[in-house]
C-alpha positions as CSV (number, residue, x, y, z in Angstrom):
1,X,0.0,0.0,0.1
2,X,1.4,3.3,-1.0
3,X,2.2,6.0,1.7
4,X,-0.9,7.8,2.9
5,X,-3.3,5.5,0.8
6,X,-6.2,4.3,2.9
7,X,-7.0,0.5,2.8
8,X,-10.4,-0.7,3.1
9,X,-11.8,-4.2,3.4
10,X,-15.1,-3.7,1.6
11,X,-16.0,-0.7,-0.3
12,X,-19.4,0.1,-1.6
13,X,-19.9,2.5,-4.5
14,X,-23.6,4.0,-4.5
15,X,-26.3,4.7,-2.0
16,X,-29.6,3.5,-3.2
17,X,-31.5,0.6,-1.9
18,X,-28.9,-1.9,-3.2
19,X,-26.1,-0.1,-1.6
20,X,-27.4,0.6,1.6
21,X,-28.8,-3.1,2.0
22,X,-25.2,-4.4,1.1
23,X,-23.9,-1.9,3.8
24,X,-26.1,-3.3,6.3
25,X,-25.4,-6.9,5.5
26,X,-21.5,-6.4,5.3
27,X,-21.5,-4.3,8.4
28,X,-23.3,-7.4,10.3
29,X,-20.8,-9.7,8.8
30,X,-17.8,-7.5,10.5
31,X,-16.5,-6.5,6.9
32,X,-16.1,-2.8,8.0
33,X,-17.7,-1.5,4.9
34,X,-17.0,2.1,3.7
35,X,-19.8,3.5,1.2
36,X,-19.5,6.5,-0.7
37,X,-22.7,7.8,-1.6
38,X,-22.4,9.6,-5.1
39,X,-23.8,12.7,-6.3
40,X,-27.5,11.5,-5.3
41,X,-27.6,9.8,-2.0
42,X,-30.3,7.6,-1.9
43,X,-30.5,7.0,-5.7
44,X,-33.9,7.5,-7.8
45,X,-36.1,7.1,-4.8
46,X,-35.1,10.5,-3.6
47,X,-37.2,11.8,-6.5
48,X,-40.0,9.5,-6.0
49,X,-43.3,10.8,-3.7
50,X,-45.2,7.9,-2.3
51,X,-43.8,4.5,-2.0
52,X,-46.6,1.9,-1.6
53,X,-45.3,-1.4,-2.6
54,X,-42.2,-1.8,-0.4
55,X,-43.0,-4.5,2.4
56,X,-42.8,-3.2,5.9
57,X,-44.4,0.2,5.1
58,X,-48.2,-0.5,5.3
59,X,-49.2,3.1,5.3
60,X,-46.5,3.8,2.4
61,X,-43.8,6.2,2.7
62,X,-42.2,9.0,0.8
63,X,-39.2,7.9,-1.2
64,X,-36.8,10.4,0.4
65,X,-37.7,9.3,4.0
66,X,-37.5,5.6,3.1
67,X,-34.1,6.3,2.0
68,X,-33.2,8.0,5.0
69,X,-34.3,5.1,7.0
70,X,-32.1,2.8,5.1
71,X,-29.2,5.2,5.7
72,X,-29.7,5.2,9.4
73,X,-29.9,1.4,9.5
74,X,-26.8,1.1,7.7
75,X,-25.1,3.6,9.9
76,X,-26.5,2.1,13.0
77,X,-25.0,-1.3,12.0
78,X,-21.6,0.3,11.7
79,X,-21.1,1.4,8.1
80,X,-18.7,4.2,7.5
81,X,-21.0,6.6,5.3
82,X,-19.1,9.2,3.3
83,X,-20.1,11.9,0.9
84,X,-18.2,11.4,-2.2
85,X,-18.1,10.2,-5.8
86,X,-15.9,7.6,-7.3
87,X,-14.1,9.2,-10.2
88,X,-11.7,6.6,-11.5
89,X,-10.9,3.0,-11.0
90,X,-8.1,0.4,-11.5
91,X,-9.3,-3.2,-11.2
92,X,-6.4,-4.6,-13.0
93,X,-5.0,-6.1,-9.9
94,X,-5.8,-6.5,-6.0
95,X,-6.0,-4.7,-4.0
96,X,-8.4,-2.6,-6.2
97,X,-7.7,1.1,-6.5
98,X,-10.6,3.7,-6.5
99,X,-10.1,7.5,-7.0
100,X,-12.7,9.6,-5.0
101,X,-13.5,13.0,-6.1
102,X,-10.4,13.2,-8.4
103,X,-8.2,13.6,-5.5
104,X,-8.0,10.7,-3.1
105,X,-7.0,7.3,-3.9
106,X,-8.1,4.2,-1.8
107,X,-7.3,0.3,-2.0
108,X,-9.9,-2.0,-1.5
109,X,-10.1,-5.7,-0.7
110,X,-13.4,-6.1,-2.4
111,X,-15.9,-3.6,-4.2
112,X,-19.4,-3.7,-4.4
113,X,-20.9,-1.5,-7.3
114,X,-24.3,-0.2,-6.5
115,X,-24.3,3.1,-8.7
116,X,-27.7,2.5,-10.1
117,X,-29.3,3.6,-13.4
118,X,-30.8,6.9,-14.6
119,X,-33.9,7.1,-16.5
120,X,-33.8,8.9,-19.7
121,X,-36.0,12.0,-20.2
122,X,-37.4,14.0,-23.1
123,X,-35.5,17.1,-22.0
124,X,-38.5,19.4,-21.5
125,X,-38.7,22.0,-18.8
126,X,-42.3,21.0,-17.6
127,X,-41.2,17.2,-17.6
128,X,-38.7,18.1,-14.8
129,X,-41.0,20.6,-13.0
130,X,-43.6,18.2,-12.7
131,X,-41.7,15.1,-11.9
132,X,-43.1,13.4,-8.8
133,X,-46.3,15.4,-9.2
134,X,-47.8,13.2,-12.1
135,X,-44.8,12.7,-14.2
136,X,-42.8,9.4,-13.6
137,X,-40.6,7.2,-15.3
138,X,-42.0,4.1,-13.7
139,X,-45.6,3.0,-14.3
140,X,-45.2,-0.1,-12.1
141,X,-44.2,2.3,-9.3
142,X,-46.6,5.0,-9.6
143,X,-49.4,3.7,-11.8
144,X,-51.7,2.7,-9.1
145,X,-52.1,6.4,-7.9
146,X,-53.9,7.3,-11.3
147,X,-56.5,4.4,-10.9
148,X,-59.7,5.3,-12.9
149,X,-58.0,8.2,-14.4
150,X,-56.6,9.2,-18.1
151,X,-52.8,9.0,-18.4
152,X,-50.4,9.2,-21.2
153,X,-47.0,7.2,-21.8
154,X,-44.3,8.1,-24.3
155,X,-42.1,5.3,-25.8
156,X,-42.1,2.8,-28.2
157,X,-40.1,-0.3,-27.1
158,X,-41.1,-3.3,-25.1
159,X,-41.0,-1.6,-21.8
160,X,-43.3,1.2,-23.1
161,X,-45.5,-1.5,-24.3
162,X,-45.4,-3.5,-21.0
163,X,-46.1,-0.3,-19.0
164,X,-48.9,1.0,-21.3
165,X,-50.7,-2.6,-20.8
166,X,-50.3,-2.6,-17.1
167,X,-51.6,1.1,-17.0
168,X,-54.5,0.1,-19.3
169,X,-55.7,-2.3,-16.5
170,X,-55.8,0.3,-14.0
171,X,-56.7,3.5,-16.0
172,X,-59.8,4.4,-17.9
173,X,-57.5,5.5,-21.0
174,X,-54.1,5.3,-22.0
175,X,-52.7,7.8,-24.6
176,X,-49.6,6.2,-25.9
177,X,-47.2,8.8,-27.8
178,X,-44.9,7.2,-30.4
179,X,-42.4,9.5,-32.3
180,X,-42.2,7.4,-35.4
181,X,-44.6,5.4,-37.8
182,X,-43.7,2.3,-36.1
183,X,-42.5,0.9,-32.6
184,X,-39.4,-0.6,-31.8
185,X,-41.3,-3.3,-29.6
186,X,-41.5,-7.0,-30.6
187,X,-44.5,-7.8,-32.9
188,X,-46.2,-9.6,-29.7
189,X,-46.0,-6.8,-27.6
190,X,-47.2,-4.2,-30.3
191,X,-50.0,-6.7,-31.2
192,X,-51.2,-6.6,-27.7
193,X,-51.0,-2.9,-27.3
194,X,-53.0,-2.5,-30.5
195,X,-55.7,-5.0,-29.4
196,X,-56.2,-3.2,-26.1
197,X,-59.5,-1.2,-26.3
198,X,-58.5,1.5,-24.0
199,X,-55.1,2.3,-25.4
200,X,-55.0,5.0,-28.0
201,X,-51.6,5.3,-30.0
202,X,-50.5,8.5,-31.4
203,X,-48.1,7.8,-34.5
204,X,-45.3,10.2,-35.7
205,X,-46.1,12.5,-32.6
206,X,-43.8,14.2,-30.1
207,X,-44.4,15.9,-26.8
208,X,-44.3,19.6,-26.7
209,X,-45.1,20.4,-23.1
210,X,-46.6,18.7,-20.1
211,X,-49.6,20.9,-18.6
212,X,-50.2,21.9,-15.3
213,X,-49.0,24.3,-12.4
214,X,-48.8,22.1,-9.2
215,X,-49.8,18.8,-10.9
216,X,-50.1,17.1,-14.5
217,X,-53.4,18.3,-16.0
218,X,-52.6,17.4,-19.4
219,X,-50.2,17.1,-22.4
220,X,-49.6,19.1,-25.7
221,X,-48.2,17.0,-28.5
222,X,-47.5,17.8,-32.3
223,X,-48.1,15.4,-35.3
224,X,-44.8,15.7,-37.1
225,X,-46.4,15.0,-40.5
226,X,-49.3,17.5,-40.3
227,X,-48.0,19.8,-38.0
228,X,-51.0,19.8,-36.2
229,X,-50.9,20.3,-32.1
230,X,-53.3,18.5,-29.7
231,X,-53.9,19.0,-26.2
232,X,-55.0,15.9,-24.0
233,X,-56.5,16.4,-20.6
234,X,-55.0,13.8,-18.4
235,X,-53.7,13.2,-14.6
236,X,-50.3,11.5,-15.2
237,X,-47.6,11.4,-17.7
238,X,-45.0,8.4,-17.8
239,X,-41.7,8.4,-19.8
240,X,-40.7,4.9,-20.8
241,X,-38.0,5.7,-23.3
242,X,-35.1,3.6,-21.5
243,X,-32.7,3.9,-18.6
244,X,-28.8,4.4,-18.7
245,X,-26.9,2.4,-16.3
246,X,-24.3,4.3,-14.5
247,X,-21.5,1.9,-15.5
248,X,-19.2,4.1,-17.6
249,X,-16.6,4.4,-14.7
250,X,-15.9,0.6,-15.0
251,X,-16.2,-0.1,-18.8
252,X,-12.4,-0.7,-19.3
253,X,-12.5,-3.7,-16.6
254,X,-16.0,-5.0,-16.2
255,X,-17.9,-6.7,-18.8
256,X,-21.2,-4.9,-20.0
257,X,-23.8,-5.9,-22.1
258,X,-24.9,-4.2,-25.3
259,X,-27.0,-1.6,-23.2
260,X,-24.0,-1.1,-20.8
261,X,-25.5,-3.0,-17.8
262,X,-22.9,-4.8,-16.0
263,X,-23.0,-8.3,-16.7
264,X,-23.0,-10.9,-13.3
265,X,-23.0,-14.6,-13.2
266,X,-26.5,-15.5,-13.0
267,X,-27.8,-16.2,-9.6
268,X,-25.0,-14.4,-8.0
269,X,-23.6,-10.5,-7.9
270,X,-20.2,-11.7,-9.2
271,X,-18.7,-9.9,-12.1
272,X,-15.9,-10.9,-14.6
273,X,-13.3,-9.7,-11.8
274,X,-13.2,-11.8,-8.9
275,X,-13.6,-9.6,-5.8
276,X,-15.9,-7.1,-7.7
277,X,-19.5,-7.4,-7.3
278,X,-22.6,-5.4,-8.6
279,X,-25.9,-5.1,-7.5
280,X,-29.1,-3.1,-8.1
281,X,-30.3,-1.4,-11.2
282,X,-26.6,-1.0,-12.8
283,X,-27.1,-4.7,-13.4
284,X,-30.9,-5.3,-13.6
285,X,-32.4,-4.0,-16.7
286,X,-35.7,-6.1,-16.3
287,X,-37.1,-5.4,-12.7
288,X,-35.7,-2.0,-11.5
289,X,-37.7,-2.2,-8.3
290,X,-36.5,-1.1,-4.8
291,X,-37.4,-4.4,-3.4
292,X,-35.2,-6.2,-6.0
293,X,-32.4,-3.9,-5.7
294,X,-32.4,-4.3,-2.0
295,X,-32.4,-8.1,-2.5
296,X,-29.6,-8.1,-4.8
297,X,-27.4,-5.6,-2.4
298,X,-27.9,-8.6,0.1
299,X,-26.8,-11.1,-2.3
300,X,-23.6,-8.8,-3.2
301,X,-22.7,-8.4,0.4
302,X,-23.0,-12.3,1.1
303,X,-20.8,-12.9,-2.0
304,X,-18.3,-10.5,-0.7
305,X,-18.2,-12.1,2.7
306,X,-17.7,-15.4,1.3
307,X,-14.9,-14.2,-1.2
308,X,-13.1,-12.3,1.8
309,X,-13.3,-15.4,3.8
310,X,-11.8,-17.5,1.1
311,X,-9.0,-15.1,0.9
312,X,-8.2,-15.1,4.6
313,X,-8.4,-19.0,4.7
314,X,-6.0,-19.1,1.8
315,X,-3.6,-16.5,3.6
316,X,-3.4,-18.4,6.8
317,X,-2.7,-21.6,5.0
318,X,0.2,-19.9,3.4
319,X,1.6,-18.7,6.8
320,X,4.8,-20.5,7.9
321,X,4.4,-22.7,10.8
322,X,6.6,-22.2,13.8
323,X,8.5,-25.0,14.9
């Protein structure tokens, strides 16, 4: 270890449900975890209002408060929680090296990556202003709050179709806004959408503005062929144009799939580098729920515990015996 370089037994990068859960389990296992929170402590749940589908909160809970509870529990178990962002890594050999805030290098015997994913947005002002007040990037999370109301969803892939079908079971009508004259989704998913009576598809259309002052009241869209603008009254606006996993920092060392999600060995949190683990939305493009992220954080901590235990056992066997 270089002079002045800090050595950490278990380093956790990221602080959403996955990172905090990994910290709770790692701390209870005596791994003395250090967690760096990143730029958005608590992850995507800090921009979520009511959470009603996480077990243990029968009355529901606000997303930011839920993350405060996770943080408090991780701290109580003994996690060293720190503000800071990993800015560079070197996983070419052990101990692994991680630069924090472009100024401090630390060395770690094991690393748990829990950096999450960021929803892709359209980039219009009203979308961000009303985010959490009827604008959402997760129909499964927030669709229930708009039961028996009219909603809109923008997107054209399998996820957009799945979420439109989910909303159609809850809402009186779903207005689906598609930018081109065709969808990217599989034919099976397209057929299901087109055969659902309360889903109306707007082809060749783009969103100009989400309407409303303190909550979503409608959306203004434009037909790109005719130039005609239409205002649709509704109660919620869902964006389903994809997510971007926060994995770029690790791409030189960790295997990513074609969508840049970290590839883990099925049934584990292990990556292609022994001693580096990944959990939460940075490696999950299917479920993307707080409860599944927390579950994978548990897996990562248990995998790290077993890995570090095996290293210690191996080191003990190599120690010279005293005659």
